[in-house]
Phi, psi and omega in degrees: 000113182250140173268151183291147179271152181262129177260012186248017178297156187272015178303128176089001179284143182231138178276135179248352183234129177288153178283160175274185183290345180283349183095353177257157175301144184302313178228047189084197177233134185263132180231152169270117183273127176296149181293342184294348177301306180067178174060196183291324181300323181288343182264355184297129175073012184257133175281110183280143176242131182303150178290157176296162184301324183281006177091352180275153177283147179288157178306327182293325181294330186286346182272142176304138182261147179271135176230159179249120180246134174279169177302319180296321179293323178297318178297314182299325180279002179061031173271072192287325180291325177292320177298321178297319179297319179299316182292322178296320177297315178298318180300315181297315181293318184293313185276351170289327181274344182266110182248333185232167180300321180298321180293324178296319179295320181293333181255019186301322181298318178294321179298314181297319180295320178294320178298319179295320177296322177296322179295319178297315180297316179301316179300316181290323177299311181292325177297317179297319179296320183290345178254005189294341179259002186261121183295133173070003179261343178208145178275154177291338175295320179294320178295316178301317180297320179295317179296318178298320178298317179299315180298318178299317182290327176297318178295320179295323175301315181295321180295320180294327180295337181266001182260150178280341185289162176292133181288154169299155184298339180267004179255141351288144184281337176062037183291334177296319177294319177297321177302311182296317180295320180297315179293323177298315178297322178298313179298314181298319180297317182289324179283333175289329182228071182301138183272341185258124178286157177295162183300322181224103184280356183273343184252149173087165181278176178295327179295314180297317179299318181297313180296317182297319180295317178297321180296318178296317180298315180301312182299312183294321181292319179294326176295322177295318180300312183289321186282325189232305186298326181306324183291346181274352186241150172288152183304325185294342178279348173046053189295329181296314178290331177295311177298318181301320178295320179298313180294319180298314181295318180295311182297321179299316180296318180295317181291328176298318178294319179297320182295338181278353186288339190082071190283152170290168186298320181292316179292323177300313180297317182295319180296316177298319180295323180293318182292316190261345184235299188293314181297312176301327179295323177299311183291341180268005176299143185305323183291336186258335189305315184285348185249337185240129179272090184295324182296323180292335180289326179079193181285147177291326181240142178286167183304318183293337176272326184285319188302315177297324179293317179297317180298317179297314182295311183294323178297319178297318179295320177300315180298319180296320180295316179299315180297317182295312181297320177300319180292318180296316179294322180294322177295319178295318179298319181296318178297319180295315181298329181274003175084008180285156172257153175299154178292159178251144174224120185056038177081000182249143176291133188229141176232132179280359187306304183295316182301314182296317181293317181297317179300318180294315180299313181299315180295316182296309185290319179298315179294319181296326179299323177285318186291318180264350176071024183205121183294317183297320177293321181297327180298338182299341177302326183263015184296338180260013184294330178302314179297321180291323178291328176296324177295321176297317179297320179296321177299316180295319179299322179293322178297316180294315184298318182287332177046051179277170179304330180265008180293314182297316175301320180294320180293322177296320176293322179297325178302321176296320178296316179300318179298316180294315179298315181298320181297315182288327178293326179280313189273339179235053183297341180293348180276351189227147167298147187303316182295322178297317179301312182296317181297317181293322179295321177297317178298317182293324177299316179293321178296317180296317179299315180296318181296316181293319179300317180298318182287328184269341183304310179295333177296311181294325178297322179286339181263356189303316183293335174285321179301322185299332183276348177288140179080007175261181180295337179277354187300323182287356177281121184299324182297327180299313181290328178298321178296322177298316180297318179297316180296319178299316181299322178293320181292329181297333180297325182285348181268356178294152173127349175269160176298159191306312183299318181289322180295319178300316180293321180295313179294323177298320178293318177298319177303313181293319182292321177295318179297317179297320178295321178299311182293321180299315179296322179295317185281357178295339174089018179281349180258137177242111180261088193283338183218175184297325182297315179293324180293321177292323178294320177296319177302313181293319181297313181297316179300315179296319178297320178299316179295320181294317178297318181297319180294315181296307183287327178296322180290340181253010171124346183291138177250012186273068181296334184295339181294327176298321181293327178301308182295322181296319180291324176296318179298324180298323179299320181291331182281322185294146182243329183279137180301312180301321180294320179293321178301312181297321183289320177295323177298318178294319179296319179293325178291324182285327183230093188298341181272007174292129183246171177299324179298319178296316181296317181298316180296321180293316182289335179293339177297329177273088187295343178272004180266121189288161179297322180296319179294322178299318180296320179298317180293320179294324176296324177299319178298319180293321182295327183265007184299321182293340182264009182292149178276107183290344179271358183289162182284123177286148177215312190289344177295341178267358180253105184267125178234155180275000000 
């Protein structure tokens, strides 16, 4: 929105007639009018000369013409800075001649007339300022002239303060203060009666409408100030920041009063959003950034006004989150109680529970961070998430406890939910207070452990009779292990139904548990490898079994390749015959698996019945010596293998 520029400023006007002793021009004041005036105003007082016959203007017409303007005419033309100069000249002449009180009395009529002229000029200056933001009601030339007049009068005030003579009764005139008060009143008037309606008057309360209208008015006015009014002022007056402070102070006072009303939740949210989001966005507009120091303005509302609003808003968000999660869990419980199974997607049991909750949490906290302007405060929305996660855990425990036909499908779906919750807690930690994040992850770890145990327990029960034959005299029979593999493959079919990531972990855990059961049965000592031939056969059997297990579980999703290495390293111990070689290998095994104990080493070496007790002690001492060099980041395994 641009205001029209004035082409009638008095720049370049020259006086041709000296004033008389009264302080007024003898016959007005004569000026050469620039041709840029144009129109009727430009022809006033000009002796016109007819155009030449050929239609061209005569050379005389092309020259600026002199006109005589009275003080009143200068005022009427809004040449306020020129009027100020005239009055200052009269003031100087008049008070140069007044030296004594008697002289002042004798010239009282001139003093009164000059004072009255100053009052007229002051009225017009303030009038021009009060219209400076109004389109088409005042020219920017008039505003520029008014500002120049103010600056001239400020300088004249300073000069009088340095003189010993008695000041004129209107000095100091204090026009800078009047300027500031006028602009403050202008801002208050415009904000009290915004001219621009909100974008949609059908939505929101009267409070919201009121704030929105003030915001629109503020934005449009500041754009006018920066785009147009700024050019009327010298840079040192910093008019853009002055106006910005006036609008900021007014809006802050109004919003403080609104905040005291006891707002409803929607109005509370809108007010916070206006303070922390919408208002900063206005000040960050490209047109304003370089001219207005937004940081110096500070917050629209003080801490004592903001805190109750923030508490109300965050409390409401917490309640909504609690209600939503409770409703989602109740819907899942109802489906389970009615015997329904979770829906399938791409062959996997799927539950929207985690997705819906995560979407709500992410939206709430992200939005709250903008609304309250503080991430840490926004995180408080999830401060009760631990209790809500406990409710989820209780629901799963109930599903396991009842062990209904639809329990396994629900647990498989829950594994996907646990995976999603864990993922968001790790990758979007900014949504949660640190303690809440840690507590929820612990709950999820226990839930995942419980879910896998529930799903794998019947598998191990069905494999139990195969496990018993491991580590017996029949163990070296290839057919025995083949039957175990066939049975495992059959059980794996029942474990299908979880999402891919969860299925891989579930199969990986079964892979590890079967391997641990294999090693445990082996270390029980029911096999006696009396000579090198039997030890080499055991080495070959274990290696082949390791490869077979890896192939079976790898083809069904397990990524635990390291389990093959465990069995291979155990087999190497049985193959080696030299004590130093066995010592080095046990040291390597202990470094790779820090939970390897002396009991495990002793049980393994006892399989080699030709290995003496003294040699076993030497090897165990080697394990103790290398304990400090163990890799603490290595994968634990032997802690799940219990030996006597």
